LUMTI-391203 format. One record per residue: residue in one letter; x negated, y, z negated of N, C-alpha, C, O, CB in turn. Coordinates in steps of 0.001 Angstrom, whole numbers, padded with zeros to 6 digits, always signed. Glycine has a CB too. Example, Ala and Ser with C-alpha at 12.3 -4.5 7.8 and 13.67 -1.06 7.14 Angstrom:
BEGIN
A-013190-005690-007800-012300-004500-007800-013200-003300-007800-014236-003319-008465-011308-004473-009046 S-012850-002250-007080-013670-001060-007140-012900+000030-007870-013409+001138-008039-014084-000598-005725 
***
This chain:
BEGIN
M+006407-036446-004925+006092-035379-005566+006382-034450-006607+007413-033784-006508+006056-034977-005016 A+006021-034378-007080+006359-033283-008604+007067-031981-008527+006324-031069-008165+004962-032721-009315 Q+008084-031696-008724+008365-030038-009073+006991-029362-009611+006177-029902-010362+009650-029829-010418 R+006920-028093-009073+006103-027112-009555+006993-025861-010585+008000-025297-010157+005396-026492-008168 V+006517-025632-011710+006973-024918-012528+006109-023432-012208+004954-023294-012610+006859-025642-013919 Y+006820-022367-011444+005589-021038-011653+005978-020173-012759+006979-020382-013445+005431-019909-010252 I+005500-019595-012857+005882-018073-014021+005984-016678-012969+005089-016070-012381+004164-017659-015470 V+007288-016488-013003+007042-014550-012088+007322-014003-012739+008282-014263-013465+007779-013801-010821 R+006636-012981-012810+006339-011970-013946+007093-010760-012979+007130-010620-011757+004392-011718-014461 P+007719-009893-014194+008465-008707-013139+007852-007743-012832+006920-007317-013514+009601-008044-013548 A+008346-007081-011490+008202-006579-010689+007496-004769-011067+008227-003784-010957+009458-006912-010085 V+006549-004701-011341+005971-003257-012062+005920-002063-011499+006451-001023-011890+004696-003292-012416 F+004772-002386-009872+004264-001370-008950+005594-000782-007696+005860+000258-007094+002830-002197-008143 A+006123-002141-007803+007584-001716-006134+007822-000772-006834+007189+000279-006741+009376-002813-005553 P+008984-001003-007846+010082-000136-008318+009575+001451-008785+010345+002404-008668+010779-000939-009605 A+008040+001618-009382+007633+002771-009349+006808+003361-008420+006257+004426-008699+007236+002903-010246 V+006636+002805-007319+006179+002881-006097+007660+003978-005341+007624+005083-004800+005865+001076-005455 L+008358+003413-005518+009964+003681-004727+010220+004541-005110+010415+005489-004349+011193+002892-004835 A+010410+004734-006975+010939+005620-007403+010143+007136-006800+010549+007954-005973+010980+005291-008850 V+009167+007100-007412+008173+008484-006583+008747+008696-004907+009264+009796-004710+006048+007908-006433 I+008708+007946-003956+008685+007614-002753+010381+008638-002775+010745+009529-002007+008467+005683-002372 A+011046+008069-003899+013039+008561-003837+012962+010123-004671+013876+010948-004664+014507+007030-005188 V+012033+010232-005161+011988+011485-005761+011562+012753-004479+012146+013806-004224+010815+011329-007074 V+010539+012252-003957+009987+013452-002826+010593+013818-001422+010356+014778-000689+008606+013086-002401 A+011586+012581-001255+012289+012605-000581+013764+013345-001015+014458+013867-000142+012189+011461-000247 A+014073+013340-002096+014916+013771-002419+014910+015542-002545+015834+016351-002470+015097+012995-003407 V+013601+015696-002744+013417+017031-003433+012839+017801-001420+012936+018940-000963+011751+016924-005280 Q+012520+017042-001055+012112+017690+000568+013493+017654+001762+013688+018381+002736+010649+016486+001357 E+014352+016437+001189+015388+016142+002526+016545+016705+002238+017307+017494+002795+015739+014594+002902 S+016473+015618+000379+018262+015776+000458+018468+015238-001167+017999+014192-001615+019292+014453+001962 W+019103+016004-001747+019323+015693-003459+019834+014733-003793+019765+014201-004901+020069+016502-004220 W+020641+014261-002501+021329+012612-002855+020359+011783-002822+020737+010705-003280+022446+011937-001810 F+019037+011762-002424+018494+010946-002659+018248+010457-004311+017986+009261-004437+017599+011236-001937 F+018291+011017-005180+018083+010652-006532+019150+009592-006804+018896+008797-007708+018165+011892-007507 A+020327+009466-006140+020731+008727-005879+020900+006949-006401+021527+006188-007139+020375+009120-005101 A+019499+007059-005082+018534+005831-005195+018213+004982-006060+018402+003766-006073+017596+006057-005039 L+017504+005940-007106+016811+005773-008343+017412+004692-009082+016446+004197-009663+016800+006993-009140 P+018547+003963-009439+019192+003131-010085+019461+001938-009402+019593+000857-009977+020193+003661-010502 F+019580+002168-007717+019690+001141-006952+018257+000333-006756+018142-000889-006673+020284+001646-005716 I+017283+001232-006707+015974+000833-006699+015642-000532-008166+015146-001658-008138+015062+002465-006866 W+016197+000296-009247+016178-000508-010480+016673-001517-010393+016016-002512-010698+016666-000065-011471 L+018123-001654-009909+018769-002686-009762+018334-003779-008812+018636-004945-009063+019848-002287-009519 G+017628-003456-007713+017341-004281-006311+015883-004546-007505+015205-005150-006674+017175-003216-004211 S+015161-004534-008507+013710-005079-008408+013965-006090-009718+013144-006926-010095+012272-003750-008578 I+015348-005830-010371+015772-006536-011352+016212-008011-010890+015816-009054-011411+016809-005773-011976 C+017254-007884-009633+017873-008870-008917+016654-009767-008191+016820-010982-008085+018926-008175-007879 A+015716-009287-007811+015051-009829-006622+013996-011105-007062+013217-010953-008003+014221-008546-005869 Q+014014-011464-006841+013570-013035-006827+012375-013401-005852+012579-013082-004681+014854-013971-006347 P+011561-013814-006039+010446-014589-004878+011302-015135-003781+011460-014369-002830+009476-016028-005553 N+011904-016335-003715+012961-017028-002647+013941-016215-002752+014770-017076-003050+013495-018536-002880 L+014639-015088-002753+015744-014508-002140+016569-015170-001905+017042-015341-000781+015610-013963-001214 N+017041-015863-003265+018710-016347-003333+019785-015345-003622+019778-014331-004320+018955-017402-004493 L+020640-015866-002946+021621-015561-003244+022603-015102-004709+023464-014251-004933+021828-016304-002710 A+021928-016179-005501+022624-016318-006538+021604-015445-007942+022301-014869-008777+022931-018055-006639 N+020513-015396-008087+020159-013858-008820+020276-012505-008310+020254-011527-009057+018858-013770-009127 G+020469-012392-006376+020589-011109-005669+021865-011247-005379+022008-011601-004208+019693-010810-004461 C+023223-011066-006170+024425-011050-005991+024535-009383-005880+024814-008717-004883+025221-011875-007116 L+024209-008914-007297+024326-007378-007488+023039-006794-006645+022990-005565-006680+024269-006908-009244 A+022453-007146-006228+021962-005944-004719+022693-006539-004219+023753-006067-004631+020414-005726-003790 Y+023009-007613-003305+023132-007819-001816+024982-006888-001725+025644-006447-000786+023022-010039-001308 L+025259-006976-003646+026961-006079-003295+026389-004196-003362+026821-003251-002701+028655-006537-005226 A+025811-004210-003924+025047-002573-003802+024752-002348-002062+025095-001406-001347+023129-002518-004855 M+024067-003463-001753+023974-003046-000223+024917-003180+000567+024870-002887+001762+023099-003621+000441 L+026163-003777-000204+027591-003467+000953+028307-002679+000499+029414-002600+001031+028629-004577+001330 V+028021-001817-000596+028684-000536-000724+027786+000350-000060+028176+001245+000690+028985-000097-002170 G+026597+000120-000320+026038+001193+000672+026401+001067+002326+025818+002016+002852+024417+001121+000526 C+026769+000669+002857+026823+000382+003935+028530+000922+004151+028827+001760+005002+026306-001138+004129 G+029285+000445+003465+030346+000709+003275+030399+002714+002973+031108+003545+003541+030744-000406+002099 L+029539+002875+002078+029858+004602+001797+028792+005260+003378+028568+006442+003642+028918+005347-000412 L+028385+004186+004065+027683+005257+005263+028815+005616+006391+028533+006529+007168+026218+004420+006187 L+030019+004985+006523+031221+005409+007260+032322+006609+006556+033155+007344+007086+031997+004034+007491 V+031829+006392+004886+032763+007825+004359+031672+009243+004475+031650+010142+005315+033351+007600+002315 F+030727+008981+003143+030314+010011+003372+028046+009281+002907+027428+008623+002070+031488+011405+002217 R+027763+010257+004498+026580+009378+005148+025112+009453+004180+024280+008546+004171+026235+010062+006845 P+024992+010791+003343+024110+010941+002582+024049+009910+001413+023237+008984+001412+024201+012157+002246 L+024868+010105+000516+025358+009136-000328+025208+007006+000062+024442+006175-000427+026985+009775-000326 G+026084+006889+000886+025462+005806+001751+023859+005299+001744+023198+004371+001280+025715+006275+003074 L+023724+006120+002297+021837+006539+002646+021176+005668+001554+020612+004574+001589+021211+008584+002315 A+021448+006543+000581+020244+006649-000350+020670+005593-001264+019861+005253-002128+019960+008153-001100 I+022469+004685-001185+022444+003603-001890+021515+002558-001357+020662+001951-002005+023697+003164-002008 L+021896+002392+000352+021688+001316+000993+020102+000991+001148+019611-000121+001342+022405+001453+002228 A+019238+002561+000981+017489+002602+000856+017069+001754-000448+016272+000816-000476+016816+004382+000615 G+017895+002381-001668+017908+002001-002823+017593+000580-003268+016711+000113-003988+018942+002339-003159 A+018879-000087-002422+019023-001525-003066+018159-002468-001926+017586-003500-002276+020880-002061-003245 V+018144-001953-000463+017399-002974+000052+015424-002589-000495+014599-003434-000842+017833-002932+001982 S+015297-001650-000422+013780-001474-000527+013438-001979-001955+012499-002761-002102+013282+000141-000295 G+014210-001533-003059+013764-002473-004357+014107-003673-004185+013194-004413-004553+014328-002143-005687 F+015387-004481-003626+015368-006185-003349+013923-006393-003038+012979-006480-003824+016413-006810-001928 Y+013938-006451-001821+012787-006641-000696+011341-006230-001122+010439-007062-001019+013137-005738+000609 V+011128-005164-001525+009640-004809-001728+009217-005594-003369+008055-005973-003515+009456-002811-001724 S+010213-005785-004506+009789-006013-005374+010103-007371-005495+009779-008145-006396+010049-005219-006178 A+010884-007612-004318+010282-009354-004196+009198-010559-003715+008880-011737-003880+010930-009783-003708 L+008767-008818-002699+007265-009604-002169+006466-009042-003301+005290-009399-003364+006499-009118-000398 E+006929-008205-004216+005615-008134-005333+005313-009404-006096+004237-009908-006418+005890-007019-006541 K+006834-009860-006335+006773-010991-007397+006739-012514-006709+006967-013498-007413+008154-010855-008404 W+006427-012646-005235+005591-013506-004885+004578-013667-004682+004173-014820-004530+005733-013799-004366 I+003397-012166-004557+002505-011983-005041+001752-012081-005809+000548-012189-005576+002514-011638-005032 R+002392-012067-007185+002103-012482-008620+002205-013662-009236+001539-014128-010160+002721-011890-009325 M+003310-014197-008497+003591-015502-009480+002466-016839-009128+001870-017175-008105+005393-016107-009153 R+002499-017145-009915+001552-018344-010651+002109-019601-011228+003163-019694-011858+000849-017787-011840 P+001016-020853-010848+001896-021975-011379+001576-022176-013062+000639-021852-013792+001531-023465-010459 A+002313-022579-013175+002477-022644-014879+001502-023775-014770+001081-024219-013702+004226-023027-015761 P+001140-024254-016098+000197-025151-016599+000876-026104-016577+002083-025866-016615-000415-024958-017775 D+000410-027722-016501+001135-028950-016586+001300-029542-017735+000380-030215-018199+000665-029805-015881 V+002354-029418-018321+002656-030153-019838+003095-031270-019868+004282-031194-019548+003565-029584-020676 E+002835-032219-020060+003797-033337-020407+005038-033024-021252+005020-032202-022169+003060-034363-021131 P+006598-034046-020722+007497-033701-021571+007373-034153-022889+007254-035374-023001+008563-034012-021129 G+007369-033403-024047+007325-033854-025106+006495-033427-025819+006577-033610-027034+007299-034835-025092 T+005381-032682-025211+003771-032688-025819+003997-030275-025492+004632-029651-024642+001879-034221-024079 A+003262-029879-026465+002925-028580-026524+002082-028174-025879+001118-028810-026303+002688-028217-027464 P+001532-027189-024699+000096-026764-024262-000532-026879-025240-000361-027264-026397-000166-025482-023738 K-001371-026456-024576-003260-026707-025289-003471-025210-025792-003848-024333-025014-004914-027194-023745 G-003154-024922-027408-003689-023918-028048-002644-023971-028966-002946-023723-030133-004001-022642-027320 V-001031-024342-028609-000352-023878-029039+000156-025822-030161+000335-026979-029780+000549-022880-027771 P+000187-025098-031605+000865-026222-032670+002346-026617-032076+003312-026015-031607+001083-025492-034410 R+001935-028099-032392+003330-028671-031523+004156-028305-033230+003525-028088-034264+003292-030997-030680 T+005739-028329-033090+006499-027986-033942+008067-028568-033476+008472-028434-032321+006279-026492-034106 A+008660-029055-034273+010141-029450-034438+010771-028063-034102+010488-027027-034703+010586-030075-036055 G+011567-028154-033178+012798-026840-032393+013360-027353-033516+013346-028543-033833+013819-026878-030541 G+014254-025735-034607+015011-025653-035134+015194-026710-036547+016285-026770-037113+015733-025601-034196 N+013921-027572-037060+014373-027788-038371+012760-027525-039329+011750-027382-038641+015181-029537-038464 S+012646-027487-040556+012379-026996-041365+010557-027899-040954+009577-027440-041541+013520-027151-042708 E+010414-028771-040237+009235-029284-040108+007898-028621-039367+008201-028215-038245+009561-030343-039580 G+006723-028440-039648+005727-027728-039427+005181-028547-038574+005654-029610-038174+004998-027305-040464 A+003917-027928-038214+002762-028686-037042+002148-029865-037375+001583-030622-036584+001487-027836-036718 D+002315-030068-039035+002363-032103-039381+002792-032364-039617+002445-033112-040531+001932-033038-039952 G+004401-032313-039312+005312-033632-039395+006145-032893-040803+005927-031830-041384+004261-035489-039713 P+007094-033889-041015+007963-033830-042170+007025-033356-043600+005899-033711-043946+008693-035408-042326 P+008079-032336-044295+007115-032223-045793+007252-033329-046489+008156-034161-046417+007504-031050-046879 V+005798-033299-047550+005690-034306-048602+006002-034158-049439+005614-033121-049978+004877-034714-048921 A+007073-035191-050314+007144-034842-051604+005778-034718-052534+004827-035394-052143+008017-035777-052116 S+005643-034148-053385+004337-034337-054647+005306-034838-055880+004820-035095-056981+003303-032523-055185 
***
């Protein structure tokens, strides 16, 4: 069975909705929830549909920092932890929903509608230049 390649588009809706929720929570509950905004962004950038540790390393590190800050200063730790966790997992869910399989292409050929060019040299789509 051949491996499939998927196109994973960046998360757009999840970080936007989570940012609005963080601003509303900051206005109504505690101004410390504004600290969640960069961690929502960080979680959405690091998230992948398969939730792997390689791409999510910074988000997982931010979650650990948030847990550590819960012991020292609870409002800031809660904001960081909530921002990193929600940004990472909700964005991963959005990316999983929006990912699509890439078109199957034979190695060495260009997809339909794209002219074949040799990478990095002066040859065009029709081959090497011909001397007149």
